[in-house]
N, C-alpha and C positions, 0 to 999 in steps of 0.2 A: 503494500499500500504506499502510495505517495501522496502527500497532502501539503497544501500551502494554506495556512490559517492565521488570522489575527486573533482568534478567540481559542483559548486553551480548551474550553469545553467541547468544542468540535472534535478536536484530535482525540480527547479523552473518550468521547462517546465512540468513535471509530475504533479505538484501541480495545474497548471492552468486548468487542465481537470475538467469539471463539474461533472464527475462520481466519483471523489475521494471524500470519506467521512472521511477517517482516514489514518494516515500514521505513519511509524517509519522510521527514517533515521539514518544511521552511518556516521558521517562526522566530519571534523574538526570544532571546536567550532564556528569560525567566519562563516563557511558556514551554520552551523545549525542556527546561529542567523539570518542570511540574508534570509534563506529560511522560517523561522518561522515569520518573522516580519509582512509580509503582511496579513497572514491568521491565526494568532494566535487565534483570537476569534472564528474562524470558525471550527478549526480542533483540535483534541486532538493528541499531538505529543510526540514522544520519540526521544530524541537526546543524543547519548553518544559518548565520545572520550576522549582521553588523556591517555597516559600510566602513571604508577605510581611507587612506590618505595618499596624496601625491607629494613627492619629494622633488624640489626644484633646485638643481645644481647650478653652479655659478656660471657655466658657459651657455645656459638655455636662453633663447630669444623669448623675452617675457610676453611681448604681444601674441606670439604664437601660442605659448603655453596658456594665456588667459582665454583667448579664442577656444581652444580645445577644451578647457575646464568649464566654460559657460555652455558649450554644447552638451558635455557629459553630465554636468550637475542638473541641468534643466530638463533632461529627459525624464519623461513620466513625473514631472514637478518634483524631481529628487526622490521619489518613492521606489528606490532601488537599493537592495540590500548591500550591494558592492560599490555604491556610489562613492566618488573620491571627494570627501567633504573636509578633510583635514589637510591643509596645505602647509607643508613645512619648508621654509626658505631661509637663507642666511640673512642675518640682520641688516646687512648693507644693501640688499636688494629688496628688502621688504616693501618699502614705500613705493618704488617703482612697480613692483608686481601688483600691489594693492590698486595702484591707479589704473593699471591695465585691465584688472578684473572688474573694477568699478565700471569702467567704460564699456567692457564686453557684456556684463550683466544687465546694465541699465538699458542696453539695445535689444534685449531679448524681448521678442513679441509675444505678449501673454494674452490669451483669449480663448475663443471657442475651439475645441480641439477638432471640430469638424471642418474648420476653415483652413485651407491649404497654407495660408500665410502665417498661421500660428506656429510659434516655436515652443511654447510651454502652456499646457492646460491647467485645470484646477487639481486640487487635492481630492482625495477619494471621498471624504465625509466632513461633516462639520466638526466632529469630534477630532479628526486628524489635524484640521485647520486650527483648532483651539490648542491642540498639543504643540504644534509648530510654533504658533504665536507665543506660547508659554516659554518655549526655549529661547525665542528671540529676546523676550522681556528679561529672562535670566542672564543672558549674555550681556545685555546693557547693565543690569544691576551688578554684575561681577566685574565690570571694568573694561570689557572688550569695546572697541571703537566700532560703531555702525557706520559703514561707508556707503552703502546704497541699499535700497529696498527696506524691509522690515515692516511693511504695512500691507494693506489690501489695495489692489489697483482701483483707482478712483472711477474709472470708466466701465467697471464691471459690477453691476449690482446683483447679479445672479450667478451662483456657483461658488465653491469653496476655494477661492483663489488666495494666494500670497505672493507678494512680489518676489523676484529673485533677490537674494539677500547676501551681502558680504560683510564680514566682520574682520577687522584688522587688530593687530596687537593682542591677539588672543593668547592667554596663559594655557599651557598644555594640561595643567591640573584642573581647568575650570570645567563647568558642566558641558557646555557646548562643544568642548574639545574631546570629552570623554564618553559622551552618551550619544545613542543613535537618535538623531532628530527625525529622519525620514521625511524631509522636505527640502526645498530649494535654498538651503542656508550653508554658506562656506565659511569656514574658520581659517584665517591665515595666522600661522604660528611662527614668529621670528626666533631664530637660534644663532649661535656664534659661528658655526663653521660646519663642514660636511659630516665630521664625526658626530656632532650634536644633531645634525639632521637625522641620521640614522638611529641614534639613541632616543630621540624624541618620538620618531615614528614607531619604534618598538615599545615605547613607554604607555602602553594601554593594555587592557585585558583581552583586546580583540585582535584579530589578524586574518581578515577575510581577503582583502584586495588592496592592491597598492600600484603606484606607477612611479617610475623614475624618469624625470625629465631632464635630458641632457642630449647634445648632438654627438656625444662620444659613446659609441656602443660598447666599448670596453669598460668605460665607467659605469655605464648602466647595468652591465652584467655584474661588475664587482659590488656595486651597492645592492643589487637585487639579492645576492647571496647572503647578504648581512641582514636582510629584512625577515622578520617573523611574520610572514604572510603567505597564505595558501597560493595566490596568484600575484605576480608582479608583472605589470606591463611596461612599455617604454614609450614615452611621449604621448600617451593617450589612455583612455579607459579601454581596456582590451579584454575580450573573452573569447572562447572557442568551445562550442558545445561538444565537440569531438574528443576533448581531454578531460582530465579529472578537475572538478571544481569543488572547492570547501576551504575551510579556514583553519588557521592555527589557534591556540589557546581556547578562549571561550567563543570563538567564531565557528566551532563546528566539531562534530564527531563523524568520521567517515567522509566519503566523497560521492558527488554526482558526476556522471559522464565518464567516458573512457572505460577501459578495462577495470580501473579501481572502483568505479561506480557500479559495476556489475557484481563483483566479487561478493559484497555482502549479502546479496540476494541468493546465493548459492549455499547449499549445505553439503559437506563432504561425508560420504558414507564408506565405511570399510567393511568389506566382506571377505572373510578368510576361510577357504575351502580345503578339503584334504587333497584334492587334486585339481588338475586343470580342466575346465569345461570344454565341450566339444569344439566350440567355435574358437578356442585358444590353442588347440592342438595343432 
């Protein structure tokens, strides 16, 4: 059984079925834990969740990075478990990157998702919009700098819309840097150097997805090897449904996709006979 659910009782009800032998769920980590707790010894499970971050190295063109991040973060209004919402950059390039992000995010066309010109639609529900707005308020209260967005589009009076939002000077220990917002909200975290970029990227209980932004493929590979993340892309939000997908730390148990995603659904049986069967002779 494979289920995607925002409500833990749905997964719990499915798992109570005596016909269920195996499962994979996509859910918030708290829901995943509660779902697994009663039947962990009976079933093999896969639980993934939590968006991740981008690391901007010093050689990267910041306008190019900002345009890429604006496209990726506004996909499905930021309601993507592997969305790149934590942006870690050296302090000397922080302000320039923030300006580029503010420009890119403020130009995103928000509106009716059935309109071909629309680049970002609404959130899924009123409750989700309230949740995202609560995180935005918390970011302001905890001292992050709201650079663009943060409110509801003034020309849209129907639908659960939130403006594409960028925070600057975000502390890595703050709520918006450490928790999953699941909306179009970006947090830019300044650090001292490349070593601190990696350390800060890893300083979270999650590790689902990341991307290294640099024009040097060798540096990208070297940094990727140091990141505690199930997937690491290069200069973009990258995914491939033909290979394994899942997270490190509290971002997952098991994998989806590829050979690794099939193995948990198989059971090994051992049969020991006194002699070889006819079709083995």
